[in-house]
BANU-242167 format. One record per residue (C-alpha): residue in one letter; z, y, x. Coordinates in steps of 0.02 Angstrom, whole numbers, plus 32768, in hexadecimal, padded with zeros to 4 digits. Layout:
AZYX ...
***
This chain:
M7D4A7ED17CD5 K7D777F7F7CB5 P7D977FED7D52 E7E4C80237D5E I7E3380A47DE9 A7DA781227E07 I7D88818C7E9E I7D1E82277E94 A7CDD826B7F33 D7C80830A7F5A D7BF982A97FCC L7BBD81EF7FEB T7C1C81D58092 G7CC082158041 A7CB6819E7FAD G7C9581078034 D7D2A813380A6 S7D9C813C801A A7D6580A27FBC V7D74803B8058 Q7E2C805D8064 F7E3C80057FAF V7DD57F6F7FF5 R7E4C7F5F8084 C7EDB7F4D800D G7E817ECC7FA7 W7E367F2D7F0E E7D847EFF7ED5 T7D2E7F977EFC Q7C897FD97ED5 L7C2480767F21 Y7BB080D47EBE V7B2E81547F04 G7B2181B77E68 G7BA581DE7DF3 S7C1181847D69 K7B8981827CE1 E7B00812C7D52 A7B9D80B57D85 F7BCE808A7CCF S7B1580767C93 Q7B067FDF7D04 T7B387F427CC8 G7BB77ECD7D1D I7C317F3F7D68 Q7CAB7ED07DB6 A7D237F397E0C D7DDD7F7A7DFF V7DAB801D7E58 V7D0180847E42 S7CD381057EC1 I7C5881847E96 N7C0582107EDD S7BFF82BC7E87 N7B8683027F0F S7BE983AA7EFC R7C0B83E17FB2 A7B79845D7FBF L7B86849F7F0B S7BC985497EBF A7C8B85487E96 K7C4E85427DDA A7BCB84B37DE3 A7C49844E7E49 A7CD3846A7DCD N7C5184387D42 A7C1283977DA5 V7CC983577DB1 A7CF9837D7D05 S7C5D83197CCE E7C97828C7D38 I7D3C82897CE8 R7D0C828C7C40 T7C9F81E77C5F L7D2E819D7CC6 K7DA981B27C31 E7D1F81797BAD H7D2880CD7C13 G7DE580BB7C13 V7E0B80E47CCD R7EC280EA7CDA H7ED781427D90 L7E6E81C37DF0 F7E5D81F17EA1 K7E08828E7ED1 K7DC9827A7F7C V7DAD83267FD9 D7D6383508079 S7DED832D8108 T7DB083E0814E L7DBC843980A9 R7CFE845880A6 G7CAA846D7FFA P7CE584C77F5C F7D8B847B7F7C A7DF784DC7F0A A7D7C84DE7E79 E7D6C841C7E77 I7E2284067E84 D7E3C84757DF6 A7DC2841A7D83 A7E0683757DAC R7EBA83B87D7C Q7E7D83FA7CD9 Y7E1883767C90 W7E7382E77CD8 H7F0B82F07C6D K7F6D836E7C10 N800283AA7C7E A7FB5834F7D17 V7FF783827DB4 A7F80838D7E50 V7FD383457EEE V7F6E83817F7F C7F6D8338803B P7EDA8323808C A7F2F82E28125 F7ED882448181 P7F45822A821A A7ED9819F8260 T7E5182278278 G7EB682A982B2 R7EDF8306820E T7F85833681E8 V7FD183BC816D E8066841681B3 A80B584B48166 G802184B280F0 V7F9B84C68176 L7F1984438190 L7F0C841B8255 V7E8483BE829E N7ECD8360833C G7F4F83E78337 V7EDF8486831F P7ECB84E6827A V7E2C84A78229 T7DE485568228 E7DDB856082DA T7D7C84B782E6 S7CC7849082BD A7CEA84918208 G7D0A8549820F S7C56856F8243 D7C0184E681DA P7B53852981A4 V7B62850380EE T7C1B84F380BD P7C80855A814A V7D3D854A8138 T7D8F85F58133 Q7E3A85C08111 S7EB985428166 H7F52856880F5 I7F3584F48066 P7FAC85417FE6 S7F5785F2800F L7EB4859D7FE6 L7EF285557F40 N7F7485DD7F11 C800485557EFE A809E85117F27 L80C584AE7FD7 L814484257FFD S816A83FE80A8 P81E7834F808D Q82758332810D E826682A0817A N82DC8226810A E82A082688068 S829481E77FEA A81F081CD7F7F E826081E67EE3 T82A5828D7F29 L81F382B47F53 A81B4828E7EAA E822E83017E55 K820383987EC9 I8146836B7E9B R8173836E7DE4 Q81C8841C7DF1 A814A84707E66 G80CC84A97DDF H8015846D7DB2 T7FD2845E7E6B V8047843C7F06 V800A84187FB7 V8078839E801A D8088839D80D1 A807482F2812B S805C82CD81E8 T8068821581ED N8030817B8189 Q80E7815F8152 D80E68205810D L805181DF80A6 K80A08134806A R813C81A2802C L80BF821D7FCE A805C818B7F8E R8106813C7F44 A812D81E27EFD I809681F07EA5 V80AB813A7E53 I814C817A7E18 L810682087DCA G809081A27D66 E7FE281D37D21 Q801882827D1D A800282917DD9 L7F5482A97E26 P7F41827C7ED6 V7ECA82E87F28 G7EA082C57FE2 A7E40825C8064 G7E4181B480B7 G7EF081BE80ED L7F3781E38038 A7EB781607FEE M7EF680D38060 A7FAA81048031 M7F82810A7F6F A7F2480637F80 A7FBF80147FB9 A803D806C7F4A W7FCD80437EAC A7FC57F937EDD Q80807F817F00 R80A17FD87E4E M80497F497DF8 D80D37ED17E25 N81667F307E66 E81F27EAE7E25 G81D27E1C7EA2 I82077DEB7F50 V81AF7DB87FF2 L81FC7D228037 A81F87D0780E8 V82287C55812E V82537C5481E8 T82647BB4824D S82347BEC82F8 Q82B17BEE837B H825E7C6E83EC S82B57D048427 A82257D7883E8 T82257D348341 R82EE7D4B833F R82D47E02836D Q82507E1482E2 V82CF7DCE826B R83587E5682A2 V82D77EE18293 L82AA7EA181E5 Q835F7E9F81BA E837A7F4F81FA S82F47F898185 G834D7F5280F0 A831C7EA180DE L83987E19809F V83A37D8D8121 M83FE7CE780F0 S841E7C6A8178 P84877BC18151 S84ED7B6F81DA L84C47AD3822E Q855F7A8381E9 A85207AB68132 L84777A6C8154 S84CA79C9818B N852179BB80DD Q84BC79B58041 A854F79E97FD1 V857F7A708047 F84C97AAE8052 N84AA7AA37F94 E854E7B237F7C W84F57B8B8007 K84557B987FA6 N84A97BC57F05 Q84FD7C517F5D A845B7C867FBA L83F57C827F14 E84707CFC7EC1 S84687D6D7F5C C83B17D6F7F47 R83BA7DA87E92 Q843B7E2B7EC4 A83D07E6B7F4C L83497E777ED8 L83B07ED87E62 A83E37F527EF3 G832D7F7C7F15 Q83177EFE7FAA H826E7E9F7F9F V82787E3A803E V82DA7D9F805B A82DB7D3480FE L83147C848105 L83437C6B81B5 A83607BC4821A P83FF7BC1827B E83F87BD2832D G842D7B358398 Q84237A7E8377 Q849779F9832C P848B793A8337 G843078E682AF L83DB7989827E S833379A182BC P82C37A4582AE E824B79E78236 V82E279B481C1 V83257A7481C7 A82707AB381AD W82677A378116 Q83047A6D80C7 L82E77B2A80D4 A82327B058089 Q82877AB07FF8 F82F17B447FDA A826B7BAF7FEB L821C7B537F56 D82B37B6C7EEC I82AA7C207F08 V81F17C227ED6 K82187BBF7E41 T829D7C377DFA M82647CE27E41 N81D77D4B7E49 V81937D327EF5 R81047D9A7F22 G80D77D507FBE I81187CE0804B I81277CF0810E G81317C548175 T81677C6F8221 G81707BD68292 G80DE7B518284 D81557ACA8243 G81B07B3D81CD A80F77B84817B E80BE7AD3816E Q815A7A96810B V81547B2A8097 M809B7B03806A K80C47A478058 S81567A7A7FEB L80E57AE77F84 Q80657A5D7F79 A7FE27AC97FCE T7F5A7A828022 G7F127B148085 I7F057BD38094 R7E7B7C3D8056 L7E737CBA80EA I7E577D7580C5 D7E907DDD8155 E7F077DE181DD V7FA97E4481E6 S7F847E5482A0 G7F437DFD8326 G7F6D7D3C8305 V7FC87D598269 P7F597D3181DD L7F637D54812B G7F197CF78094 T7F487CA77FEA L7F807BE67FDB I7F027B687F9C G7F3D7ADB7F2F G7FE37AAD7ED6 D802D7B067E4B Y803D7BA37EA8 A7F857BB37EE8 G7F637C677F03 M80037C9C7F43 P7FF87D157FDA I80387CCE807F V803C7D088139 T80557C8F81C4 K809F7CC8826C A80C07C578309 G81647C6A8355 G81397CDB83E6 F80B17D40839F G80AE7DF48369 S810A7E9C8385 E81C87EC08358 D81997EF582AB I81167E78827E L81827E3481FA I818E7EDF81B5 Q80CD7EF781BB A80B97E448167 A81357E7080DD E80CF7F0B80BD N802F7EB280B3 L80617E428038 M80B87EC07FC7 E80337F5E7FDE R7F977EE27FBD K7F497EB97F14 F7F277DF37F1D K7EB07D9A7EA1 
***
């Protein structure tokens, strides 16, 4: 296995905190204490991602640039396709020299996209200024660091480059075009994880020309965006049979986020000919939704009851239609909400179990199917009353933004 992605960090802990973001997104990841030559001299690298330490935090600008250049030469020799340049989230070390070297040696016409924001740790970039819990970084302990004191909080001034401050509703496509026109190095503001997700999508749109530069926050967003890029044509399919009011609210929130929600009537489910006609129309709606850029589809059991139509029969009918969708479309993952629905979906796919990987939230497990023709398909199961109002959105994002074996 050849690594597809490499992380170059200026110290070991930085290599680790960025690498773990890729692990959380399902990438096989290996962390090496030394550099890339040491990593590739070892046999048996079984990883999608390698994280290496150039050990350059305390070096002079020239020595740090040479160290980064050397690492990149080795990585390119071994066919690495994507590079993430990890920098200190408080701008310590030969920050500008390492970024400039990474850009020059990575690709001709490369664009360094710089954003060391890490909202989970209080780091944000606002108007180009790196803030730590709302305070400019030079006014924190990093400003008096005994080895590598930080003397500039305004990152574009430090790098002598352009600044982009995206608008709240700006699309990733628009941001990508602005980055493309901004020059060889650009700093991008970000104060939330959503800002970083949009930036990561923009970087993916730009392709290998773009070199992401940041800390753990951008690493987390890039891990998800690169995983999603690998299979961006499919859909996530939710099968919702629960009548619980909490689940119904969760479906409404999912629909408001742009998902296609399809629900047959009780009358249609009671008449096979009518249901077959509804399924044909619904399947075409799925295809049209995908063409329109919708990647989440939900099959929702109708509310209420009808004599002769038990909840078990409704769950079975929706599960059989889910199988039809899986057979005819690229389904990237399934969400089963309601115990009867989740069980019937697994039976329709002839799955015998779930290989558990993680959880989306408390009590909402994530895994892959065991057994049957669709073994390995990702699945999330959720009880009717579990989860916040946006839990189905979270589940869909986990299925779309994670790399599964």
